[in-house]
C-alpha positions in Angstrom: -37.8 -24.4 -39.1 -39.0 -21.7 -41.3 -36.8 -19.0 -43.0 -38.5 -15.7 -42.4 -37.5 -12.3 -43.9 -38.9 -9.3 -42.1 -38.6 -5.9 -43.7 -38.0 -3.5 -40.7 -38.2 -5.5 -37.5 -35.6 -4.0 -35.3 -37.5 -1.2 -33.7 -41.1 -0.4 -32.4 -43.7 -3.1 -32.9 -41.6 -5.1 -35.4 -39.3 -6.5 -32.5 -42.0 -8.6 -31.1 -42.9 -10.9 -34.1 -39.1 -11.1 -34.9 -38.3 -12.2 -31.3 -41.1 -14.6 -31.1 -40.3 -16.3 -34.5 -36.7 -16.6 -33.4 -37.8 -18.0 -30.0 -40.0 -20.7 -31.9 -36.8 -21.8 -33.7 -37.3 -20.1 -37.0 -34.3 -18.6 -38.9 -35.2 -14.9 -39.0 -33.4 -12.2 -41.1 -34.3 -8.5 -40.9 -33.8 -6.2 -43.8 -33.6 -2.5 -42.7 -31.7 0.8 -43.3 -29.3 -0.1 -40.5 -30.9 2.4 -38.1 -31.3 -0.4 -35.4 -29.6 -3.6 -34.7 -31.9 -6.8 -34.7 -32.4 -8.8 -31.7 -29.7 -11.3 -30.7 -29.6 -14.4 -33.0 -31.3 -12.6 -35.9 -29.5 -12.1 -39.2 -29.4 -8.6 -40.8 -29.4 -7.1 -44.3 -29.0 -3.4 -44.8 -30.9 -1.7 -47.6 -33.7 0.8 -48.0 -36.8 -0.9 -49.2 -37.4 1.9 -51.8 -34.0 1.5 -53.4 -34.3 -1.4 -55.9 -30.6 -1.6 -56.6 -29.8 -1.8 -52.8 -32.3 -4.6 -52.4 -30.8 -6.6 -55.3 -27.3 -6.4 -53.8 -28.1 -6.6 -50.2 -27.9 -10.5 -49.8 -24.3 -10.5 -51.3 -23.3 -13.0 -54.0 -22.7 -15.8 -51.4 -26.2 -15.8 -50.3 -27.7 -15.3 -53.7 -25.7 -18.0 -55.2 -26.7 -20.6 -52.6 -30.3 -19.6 -52.2 -29.7 -19.5 -48.5 -32.0 -16.4 -48.2 -35.1 -18.3 -49.8 -37.6 -17.2 -47.2 -40.8 -19.1 -46.7 -42.4 -15.9 -45.3 -41.9 -12.3 -45.8 -43.4 -9.7 -43.5 -43.2 -5.9 -43.7 -43.4 -3.9 -40.3 -43.6 -0.2 -41.4 -43.8 2.5 -38.9 -45.1 5.9 -40.2 -44.9 9.2 -38.5 -47.9 11.6 -38.7 
């Protein structure tokens, strides 16, 4: 089992890799602004990727102290308008 952090991942084309990784038995967490819920069985952190302070505190002290969020892979799934 891999630990995967996906930036975005709850809407548009980000849902597919998140759902597939979870279906393969990987522990998946999405980090987004909170605009969309992740698929069932997927963890969630809320922060804006452009806000350094929000990224620093998003995991909370419990996850940071135990290194439980130590991801083996990180993927970003941006979607831009225009």
